[in-house]
Structures are given as C-alpha cells and as structure tokens.
N, C-alpha and C positions, 0 to 999 in steps of 0.2 A: 399250636392249634389254629384252623384256620379262622378267620374271623368272620360271622356272621352277616350274611347279607342285608345290607341295610333297608329297614323298614319304612317304606314312604308312602302314607296314605291320606286320603283326603278326611278332616275333620278330625284330626288327629294332635295330640300335645306331646311335644317332645322338650325334654331337656338337652340341649347342645352346647357343648365345650369343644374349645379348642386351644391347644399349647405351641409356643413358638419353639422354632428348632432348636436346641442345646439350651433352652431358657434364656434365650435373647431377649430383649426388652420388646415387647407389642408397641409401647405406647413411651415416649420419653417427655412428652410434656403435654399441657393442656391442648395444643392445637392438633396431638396424635388421635387423643381420646376424641374431642369433639368431630374430627374427621370421619371416623369410626361410627360414630351414633349419627353421623349426616348420610353414612353409605346405608347403615342398618334401616333408617327411616325410607331409604328410596326404595328399598330392595321387599321392605314390608309391605307397601304401598304397592309396586310394581305386582308382588305375588298372591295380594289380599290375604296375609298373614297377621296372625294378630300376636303381638308382645305382651307377654304378662308381667315379666319381668327380666331386670338383666343387671350384670355385673363386670365390670372391667378391672382386670389387676394388672400388673406390671407387667406379665409373663403368659397371661392366658384370660379368657372370658368364659362367662356363662350368658346363656340367654334361655328365657324359658317362652317358646314360641309354639302357635297353635296354627296349623292348616286350615284354609278353608275349603270351599267346593271342589277343590281340585289339589291333587300332591305336586310335589316340585322342592320338597326342602332338599335333596342334592345339589338342583341348579341354584337354589336361594343362597345357599351356601357356597356354591362355587366363584358367584358372582361376588359376594360380599367380601369373601376371603382376597378374590383376585383384585379387585378394585383398590381395595385397602394396601393389598401389598406393593401393587404399581405405583401406588401414592408414597407409602413409606419408603422405598428404595428409593424413588426419585429426590425425596424430600433429604433422606439422610446419606444418600451416595452408596447405597449398596446394592448388591445383586443376589438374585437367586431367591428361594423360598423364603418368606418368613414363618410361615406354622406349618407345624406336621402338617405330611401327607394326606392323611385321612381323620377329619373331625370325628367327634365322640357324638354319639345321638343316641336318646335312649325314649324310647316311648312309652309315656305315662299314663297311668291309670286317673283320669281327670277327677274324678267322683271322688278317689281314695287320699289320692296324693298332690295333688293340686296346692294345698297351703304347706304342706311338708316340704314341695322342692323350691317354691319360692321362697320360704325361711331358710332352708340351706344356701341358696344363692346368695340372699340378702346377707349372712353370716359371714360370707368369704373374707372378707377385710377384717374381722374380729379376729379369726384364727392365728395371725402372726401379730396381732397388736394388743391394744387395750379392749375389753370387753366393750366399751362402746364406741369403737372405730368404725362400727358398722353405720351407725346412723349419721359418722361424720362422712363417710366415704363420698366423693362429689360425684363420682362416676358409676352409679349404683341407683336404681331406681326404688331403692328404700327410702332415701331424701322426698320422694315425690307420694311415696306413701305418708311417709309422714307431715308434710308439708302441704300437698297439693302441689297447682302448678306442673301437672302433668303435662308431654308433650305431646304431639297428636299421635304420634305413634304408640304411646304406651296406655294401654289398656287396664287400669288398677282397679274399674268398678266391680268385675268379677268377683275380684279375691275379697274386696273390701265388704263386699255384700254378706261374705259369710260372717262380717262382724257388724252387720246391721249399719255399716258406712264409719264408723266408730274407729279412726286412724291411731289415737292413743291404744285402742284395744288390741288392734293389729301389732303394733309396734312391743306390745308387752307378751305378745305369742311368739314373735320371733326374739324376744331376748330369753325368753323360758329355754330356746334352744340350746342358749350357751352352758345350760348345766344337764342335758338331755343328748343323746345320743342322736345327733340331728343330721346327719347323714342318711336321707334312705336308700334302704337295700336295691341293688340291681341282682335282676335273675338273666342269666343265660346270656351277660354282656346286651341285653336287648331292651329289658322293661326295666320300669320302677312300679312295680305292682304285684300282684298276688298271684296263683298260678290259675285262677279261675279266669282273670282277665287275660292271660296270656294263651291260655286255650282258647278263648273265643276270637283273639287275633290269630291264631294261627288257624284257625277253622278259618276265619274269615279270608285270610290270603289265599288257602287252599280253595275256597271257593272260588274265588276271582279268578284263579289261575285253572280252573276247570271250564273247559267250552262247553256253552250251554247252562247253565248254570244261571240263575237269577242275579247272583252277585255278580257274575262275570257280565250280564249282559247290561245290568244298572252301570257298573263302572265304564263297559263299553260307552252307553249312553252319554255319562257324562264328560268322558275323552272326546267324544264327537262334537259335542257342543261347546265344549272348550275350544276344542281345533277349529271351529265355523267362527266362532267370535273372533278368534287372534288372527284368522282369515281376513275376516271382514276387517280388522283394524288394520292390518298389513295393508290392504286395498286402500285404504283411505291415505294412509301414510305414504304410499305409493302415488297417489293424485297429488296429495300436499307437495311434493317433493317436484315431481314433475311439472307441478304449476307454476312453483317457484321458480326454476329454471327454464320455463317455456320450453318444453319438449315433450314427445309422447311416453306415454306411460312404458310403449313395448321397448323404448330405447333404452330405459335402465336395467330389463333384466334379462338376459342372456349371456352364453358362454363366453364371448367374444372379450377381450380386452378392452379397457375402455380408458380414451386419455382425454385432455382438455375438461371442456366444460362438460361432458357428458361423465367422465370418471369421479369428477368432483361430486357431480349428482350421484351418482352411486355410493359414493363415499358418504354422503350425508344418509340419502336412504339406508344403509346398513347401520350407522352410527343408532338412528331414529328408531329402526327396529329392534336392536338391541337395548335402546334405553326404555322402549314404551311397552314391549311385549316379554314375556318368559320362554322366549325361542330358545334353543341352542346352537352354537354356532351352524351346527349341522341343518338344523332348518332353516337359517338365515341363508345359508350358501346354497341350499336346494331352490330355495323363493327367488334369488336374485339369479341365479344361473352360473355360479361358481361351482368350478370342479372339486375344490378341495376346500376345507374347513380353516387351515392355516392364513388364507387368504383375508378371513375375517379380523383376526387379531391383524395383519398389516391395515387393513382399512379404519379399525378401530383407533389403532396408534395414530396413523394420520389424521383422523377427525380430530383428537387430543391434542395434537402438536403443530399442524397450520393454523395459522391464526385468522384467516379468511372462513375457511371452513367451520372452525369454532363460533366464528360470528354468525356466519347462516345458522348452524344449530341452535344456537340461544336465538335466535328470530322464530324458527320453525319450532321449537319447543315451548315457545310462547303460544301459538297457535291452539285455539280451542278442538278439543276432540272428545265429546260427550260419550261418546260408544267405547271407549276403551276402558 
C-alpha cells in the first residue's frame, strides 16, 4: 500500500516519532541525549514551533509539536535528524543513516486528543519497565510536568491548564493510562482524530489546492508574507557578512567559483542562512547563486570543520538581529 502524502499545515498539532535503522541505539549516554535536545531546542526556535511533550528512548523518540503561522514540519525534521546523525556518526565513528528513512507524523485533533497523546508519550518508559519508570525517566518532559523547571523550548502551560495548573492531578491522569487503553487510535495512517476532524482537514487541503478559493488565497498570502520576511532577513545577513569581510554584497552572490577570502565569506553566509532561516538547500543555493544544492552541504561541512570559519561564525552568530 502506498504511503499517504504527509500533511504539513500551519497551526497544526503533530505526534511525531522516528526509529533507528535495525534497532540500533540512538543514544548511548547522557551526552547524546543532551545533544539531541539541544538540536531540538534550536530548530523549534528557528521554525517558531511549540513543543508540548517529548520522550527520548534508546532506539526511538516521540515529540508532540505544534506548527505556528507557517508550515514546515518536513524541513524541521530533516534538519533535526540530519544534525543529530552527523554529530552521532562523528562521535561514535560510524557511517550512514541512523534513523529510518521516513519519520512518522500524525495530525492530532487538539481539542480532543491533546491530553491523550501527551499521556501516551509520557508513558513510553513504563511499557518495558516498572509502572513508575515514566516518572523517573530523565529524558522525558514528564519530569518537568511533575516538578517544574521547564526549559524555554518546552510549553507545559496549555496541558496543565486543563488541570488548573495542578501538577499532581496531571500525574494522576497519566498514571491512569497504565490500566486503560492508552494508545490513541490512528486513522488512515494520518490522523489521531475522529472522522469529522479528518473530513475537515481533507476539505481544507482540497480548498488550499483549488486555485481561486479563499483558503488558497489565504495560504498564498501567508506564504508571501513569510517569504518576504525571510528575504529581508537574508539581506541583513548578507550585509552582516559583507561588512565583516569588508567587501561588497554583490561579491558574495554569483555563480562563479570563489576562492580565498571571498570564498570564506560565502561559506560563512551560507552557514548563517542555514542557521537563521527555514530555507531549504535549494532556496539557499538560488539566493547565493550556486547551480547545485550539493554545494550547500559542502559549504556547511567546511564551516563546521575549519577552525577560523567556526570562530568567525561564533562572532557573527552573536550579532543581534532583532528582525529575524
């Protein structure tokens, strides 16, 4: 059976999970878990996504994430999985993909299943261990729901508001799932929802795909506004890099191969565009005038390995950019 096309919409809630290839360990020690969370925090901020719950297990992970005014789940996950896999492979001297080729994502009816999905995610450690293991698991958001101290990237307030902020009441709700059918049902490999919600989403997708419809016009307007903001941000980054290297902006964007100081400046620019914006490799390549997206990976690798470029990036990354 062909896999359904992934749903990627603004203002939508997703249960996302990904497993390693052949059951290989995804996290070998605390440093690996912490690094994954650091990448998760970075890309949540970059894409303006909200994280309601997470649980990192030895061979897989779950996150409950909500998109903002723009879609971008696929690019968000591509960056997260790529960044962590590159780190993991270097640290543990391995090669090849770490996670299975296609992560799973289910669109969640927030009004009906927000609490149920958060409970399912938080109970993951309890399935193969003692019943209270989920409360002690150090790499789950459950400990923050219990004890507070949430990191900036985790938003617990909305779920806790259903319990009037009473953390023990939420803990009791989660614990009840041990004796109930705690796994929410999945419809059509796409939805954690009932048929009325799925029908509304299908209608929404059809309207967006229909030229001239109000939904298509609204989506197009959002996309234009988002594209304009990122184009302006890219211009500011271009000026920042050109100013640092004391050269004209036009010298950094063009199809010609660049060497020496100009080549270094272009590498830094590409790294900053990738770090600050949600652009794909193709969008970055078109902006800087590179004919092939494969060149972007080369420049990003170079920026991560050259000590002088890393120092320059650290300097420029600290420059304030209030508009991005």
